[in-house]
C-alpha positions as CSV (number, residue, x, y, z in Angstrom):
1,M,88.3,-2.9,-56.2
2,L,86.6,-0.5,-53.5
3,T,89.3,-0.9,-50.8
4,A,92.4,-0.9,-53.3
5,M,91.2,2.4,-54.6
6,I,90.9,3.8,-51.2
7,R,94.2,2.5,-50.0
8,G,95.9,4.3,-53.2
9,V,94.7,8.0,-51.7
10,S,97.7,9.8,-50.6
11,P,97.9,10.5,-47.0
12,S,98.5,14.5,-47.8
13,Y,94.8,14.6,-48.7
14,G,93.5,13.1,-45.4
15,V,90.6,10.9,-45.0
16,L,88.0,11.4,-47.8
17,P,84.5,12.5,-46.5
18,A,81.8,9.6,-46.0
19,A,79.6,11.0,-48.9
20,A,82.7,10.7,-51.5
21,L,83.4,7.1,-50.1
22,L,80.0,6.4,-51.2
23,A,80.0,8.1,-54.5
24,L,83.3,6.2,-55.1
25,G,81.8,2.7,-54.2
26,L,78.8,3.4,-56.5
27,A,80.8,4.0,-59.3
28,A,83.0,1.1,-58.7
29,A,80.0,-0.9,-58.6
30,G,78.8,-0.2,-62.1
31,P,75.2,0.5,-63.3
32,A,72.4,-0.6,-61.5
33,A,71.1,-4.2,-62.3
34,A,67.4,-3.3,-61.4
35,A,66.2,-3.7,-65.0
36,T,67.6,-7.3,-65.2
37,G,66.7,-8.3,-61.8
38,S,63.8,-11.2,-61.7
39,A,60.4,-10.7,-59.9
40,V,59.5,-13.2,-57.3
41,S,56.1,-14.6,-57.1
42,A,53.7,-13.6,-54.4
43,P,53.2,-16.5,-51.5
44,D,49.7,-17.1,-52.9
45,T,50.8,-18.2,-56.3
46,L,53.6,-20.6,-55.0
47,D,53.1,-24.4,-55.6
48,S,54.4,-27.1,-53.4
49,R,52.4,-30.2,-54.2
50,P,50.6,-32.0,-57.0
51,P,47.0,-31.8,-58.0
52,L,44.7,-34.3,-55.8
53,V,42.8,-36.4,-58.0
54,A,40.0,-38.5,-56.7
55,V,38.0,-41.0,-59.1
56,Y,34.2,-41.2,-57.9
57,S,32.3,-43.0,-60.4
58,P,32.9,-45.9,-61.9
59,A,35.1,-46.6,-58.6
60,G,34.9,-50.3,-58.9
61,G,32.4,-53.2,-58.7
62,E,29.8,-51.5,-61.0
63,T,28.4,-52.8,-64.1
64,L,27.8,-51.1,-67.3
65,Q,25.7,-51.7,-70.5
66,A,27.1,-51.4,-73.8
67,A,25.5,-48.3,-75.7
68,D,24.6,-46.5,-72.5
69,Q,25.4,-43.1,-71.8
70,E,27.0,-43.1,-68.1
71,T,28.5,-40.3,-66.0
72,L,32.3,-40.4,-65.2
73,R,32.8,-38.4,-62.0
74,W,35.5,-37.3,-60.3
75,S,37.4,-34.3,-58.4
76,V,40.7,-32.3,-58.9
77,D,41.7,-30.2,-55.8
78,E,44.5,-27.5,-56.9
79,S,44.2,-25.4,-53.6
80,S,47.9,-24.9,-53.0
81,W,47.7,-22.0,-55.8
82,G,44.0,-21.7,-56.2
83,A,43.3,-22.3,-59.9
84,A,42.3,-25.0,-62.4
85,P,44.9,-27.5,-63.5
86,A,46.2,-26.7,-67.0
87,A,45.3,-30.3,-68.6
88,I,43.0,-32.9,-67.4
89,T,43.4,-36.5,-69.2
90,V,40.4,-39.1,-68.7
91,T,41.5,-42.7,-69.8
92,V,39.3,-45.8,-69.4
93,F,41.2,-48.7,-70.6
94,D,40.9,-52.7,-70.2
95,G,44.4,-54.1,-69.6
96,A,46.6,-52.9,-72.0
97,E,43.7,-51.9,-74.5
98,V,42.5,-48.1,-74.1
99,L,39.0,-47.8,-74.7
100,V,38.7,-44.3,-74.7
101,Q,40.9,-41.0,-73.9
102,T,40.3,-37.5,-74.0
103,L,41.3,-34.1,-72.8
104,V,38.7,-32.7,-70.5
105,P,38.3,-28.6,-70.0
106,A,39.7,-27.7,-66.4
107,D,36.3,-26.9,-64.1
108,P,37.2,-24.0,-61.7
109,D,35.1,-25.7,-59.2
110,G,37.3,-28.9,-59.4
111,Q,33.9,-31.2,-59.7
112,Y,33.9,-33.1,-63.1
113,A,30.9,-35.3,-64.7
114,W,31.6,-36.4,-68.0
115,I,29.0,-38.4,-70.2
116,W,30.6,-41.4,-71.8
117,T,28.9,-43.6,-74.1
118,V,29.6,-47.4,-73.1
119,P,31.3,-49.1,-76.1
120,D,30.1,-53.0,-77.1
121,H,33.4,-54.1,-75.1
122,A,32.8,-57.0,-73.0
123,T,34.9,-56.9,-70.0
124,T,35.2,-57.4,-66.3
125,A,38.5,-55.0,-66.0
126,A,37.5,-51.8,-67.0
127,V,39.1,-49.1,-65.2
128,L,38.8,-45.3,-65.1
129,A,41.8,-43.1,-64.7
130,V,42.3,-39.4,-64.3
131,E,45.4,-37.4,-64.6
132,A,46.0,-33.6,-63.9
133,T,48.6,-31.6,-64.6
134,D,49.2,-27.8,-63.1
135,R,50.7,-25.1,-64.8
136,F,54.3,-25.6,-62.8
137,G,54.3,-29.1,-64.1
138,W,53.0,-31.0,-61.2
139,I,51.1,-34.2,-61.9
140,G,48.3,-35.7,-59.9
141,A,46.3,-38.9,-60.5
142,D,44.3,-41.5,-59.7
143,Q,42.2,-44.7,-60.7
144,G,38.9,-46.7,-59.7
145,D,39.3,-50.5,-59.2
146,A,37.7,-52.6,-61.9
147,F,34.5,-52.7,-63.2
148,T,32.5,-54.3,-65.6
149,I,31.2,-53.7,-69.2
150,E,27.9,-56.1,-70.5
151,G,28.4,-56.0,-74.3
152,S,26.6,-58.4,-76.5
153,S,28.7,-61.1,-75.7
154,T,28.8,-60.8,-72.0
155,P,27.4,-63.6,-69.7
156,T,24.9,-62.1,-66.8
157,P,27.0,-61.9,-63.7
158,P,25.9,-64.1,-60.6
159,T,23.7,-62.6,-58.1
160,P,25.8,-61.7,-55.0
161,T,25.5,-64.4,-52.3
162,V,25.6,-62.1,-49.4
163,D,24.7,-58.2,-48.4
164,R,27.9,-56.6,-48.4
165,L,29.0,-52.9,-47.7
166,G,32.0,-51.9,-49.6
167,P,34.5,-51.0,-51.1
168,V,35.0,-47.3,-50.3
169,H,36.8,-45.8,-53.0
170,P,39.4,-43.4,-52.4
171,N,39.6,-44.0,-48.7
172,P,41.2,-41.9,-47.3
173,F,39.5,-39.5,-49.5
174,N,39.3,-35.5,-50.2
175,P,36.6,-34.0,-50.8
176,G,34.4,-37.1,-52.0
177,T,34.3,-40.8,-51.9
178,T,32.1,-43.7,-53.5
179,V,30.4,-46.2,-51.4
180,A,29.6,-49.5,-53.1
181,F,27.2,-52.3,-51.8
182,N,26.1,-55.8,-52.6
183,L,22.5,-57.1,-52.2
184,R,21.7,-60.8,-52.4
185,A,18.1,-60.1,-52.9
186,A,15.7,-57.2,-53.4
187,A,15.2,-55.1,-50.2
188,E,14.5,-51.8,-49.0
189,I,17.7,-50.0,-48.2
190,R,19.0,-46.7,-46.3
191,L,22.7,-45.6,-46.6
192,T,23.7,-43.0,-44.2
193,V,26.9,-41.4,-43.2
194,F,27.6,-40.3,-39.5
195,D,30.2,-38.8,-37.6
196,V,32.2,-40.6,-34.5
197,R,29.5,-38.8,-32.1
198,G,26.3,-40.4,-33.8
199,R,25.1,-36.9,-35.7
200,E,23.9,-38.2,-39.3
201,M,26.1,-36.2,-41.8
202,A,24.1,-37.5,-45.2
203,T,21.4,-39.7,-46.6
204,L,23.3,-41.3,-49.7
205,A,20.5,-43.9,-50.6
206,Q,17.4,-45.0,-49.6
207,G,14.2,-47.0,-51.3
208,D,13.8,-50.2,-52.5
209,R,16.8,-51.9,-54.7
210,P,17.0,-54.8,-56.7
211,A,19.6,-57.6,-56.2
212,G,23.1,-56.8,-57.6
213,R,25.7,-54.3,-57.3
214,H,24.9,-50.7,-56.3
215,T,27.1,-47.7,-55.4
216,A,26.7,-44.1,-53.9
217,V,28.5,-41.1,-53.5
218,W,29.1,-38.9,-50.6
219,D,30.9,-35.4,-51.4
220,G,32.0,-34.9,-48.1
221,R,29.5,-32.2,-47.1
222,G,27.4,-32.5,-43.8
223,P,23.4,-31.6,-43.4
224,D,24.1,-27.8,-43.7
225,G,25.7,-28.1,-47.1
226,R,29.0,-27.2,-45.9
227,A,32.4,-29.1,-46.2
228,A,32.8,-31.6,-43.3
229,P,36.1,-31.5,-41.1
230,S,38.8,-33.9,-41.5
231,G,38.1,-37.1,-39.3
232,T,36.6,-40.7,-39.1
233,Y,33.2,-41.2,-40.5
234,F,31.1,-44.1,-40.9
235,A,28.6,-45.4,-43.8
236,R,26.0,-47.5,-42.4
237,L,23.8,-49.5,-44.7
238,S,20.2,-50.9,-43.3
239,V,18.6,-53.7,-45.2
240,R,15.2,-54.7,-44.9
241,G,14.0,-57.4,-46.8
242,A,11.5,-60.3,-46.7
243,D,13.7,-62.9,-45.0
244,R,16.4,-60.5,-43.1
245,R,17.2,-57.2,-41.4
246,D,21.1,-56.2,-41.9
247,E,22.6,-53.7,-40.2
248,L,26.3,-53.1,-41.8
249,T,29.0,-50.4,-41.3
250,A,32.2,-49.1,-43.4
251,R,34.9,-46.8,-42.0
252,L,35.4,-43.5,-43.7
253,T,38.6,-41.4,-43.4
254,L,38.2,-37.7,-44.7
255,V,41.8,-36.0,-45.0
256,K,42.6,-32.5,-45.9
């Protein structure tokens, strides 16, 4: 439009001054569209990934008793835009049967501990699952492995036949993980985490423990209380019993 109008000017008038050309172009372009423009989000509000969800406890292998109050633990990291998720759904299920499902309010620090009254529902295949949805619609989820609920009709599970360290879930993890271990008989134990240089990062459990299945949580922090850097770590379980002295090791991978 602007080119056609300029070419249509009679040569007798000479060349239009630059200011006139500019005014002509602005008139041809019509009213400014600033009032209908869209704002662009600041870089720190852009979201490029779903929330990172990590289930800590029960993570799998535990035995819960009906009617007891247990603390379900998990974390949600939404650091890509620095705000809590819009919705968090917690579900405990046994196969296709949902034992409990609820919405939990978002916690700004991302660490969750929810008290649950264990139902009288005997099963060896209960699973905790957590799903978090952020305000942009990204969905992150995690679930543990199967754990046992002892109800009124549940037989007593057999005592483990060997001392064992693991499983570790989740692994790799961020920011924390649950370390499980079996004891075939009562013993004094010490469960610690070391880095690749042999420096002790945390003591997760120590003292006398009965035979059976046990768990402990590492929150991914060192002895100074600060978050440990990404890398490889090792959980070490020392077992001292009347008939044995065991040293068991499991590898952990912290990713950020």
